[in-house]
N, C-alpha and C positions, 0 to 999 in steps of 0.2 A: 321448262324454265324459259322465261321471256328475256330477250336482250333488250336492255333499256338504253335509250339515248341519253346523251349528256344532259339535254334539257330536262328530261324527266328526273334523272338523278339529282340534278341541281335543285329542282323544285321540291323534291322529297327532303333533301338534306337542309333546305331552307325553311321547312315546315309548311310549305304550300301544298298540302295534300290534294286539295280540289283541283288546283292547277295541274298537278302531276297527272291526276286521273283524266282530265280533259286532254292533255297532251298525248297520253298513252292511247286513248281512244282514237284521236285524230291520226296518230302514226300507224296504229295496227288494225283499226276497224273493230276492236274488241267492244263488247257490250259493257254497260255501266257496272254490272255486278262483277264480271271478270276483271275489269280494269281496276276496280276498287280492291279486290282481293290481291291482284298483282302488285299494286302499290303498297298495300300492307305487308306483303311478303318481302318487298324490297326494303321497307322500313325495318323489318326484323332482321334481314340479312346484313343490314348496315349497323345494327345494334342501336337503333334509335328508339327512344321511348314512344309508346303509342301517343298519337296526337289526342289532345283533350277535345271533347265534343260537347256541345250544349252549353247551357248557362246555369247548371245546377249549383255550382259553388256560390255565385252571387245571389241566386234566388234563396238558397238556405240561409245565407248571412242576412239578407233582408227580412225574411220571415222571423228569424231569431231576434232581430232588433225590434220588430213590431211587437212580438210577444213580450219581450222584456219591458217595452214602454207601457204596454197595457197592464202588466203586473205592477209596475212602479206607480202608475196612475191609480190603480185600484187600491193599493194598500198605503200609499204615502201622500196622496193628493185629496184627502177627504175634506 
């Protein structure tokens, strides 16, 4: 179990996961993978939902809109 500084805890609770990983690495000398796992463990222990990563939601929405527009154009704009 890693002892977390107040700065790391504050970054995690504020949703700044990357900042928390950077702080933890600077404070402890951990590698990237170990610090990431430690921050994720801290998130779980605090009962926080996992941080969302990537942009899949907006991309899926955009693709859906494009498909709908193409279908509309093909069937109704003859």
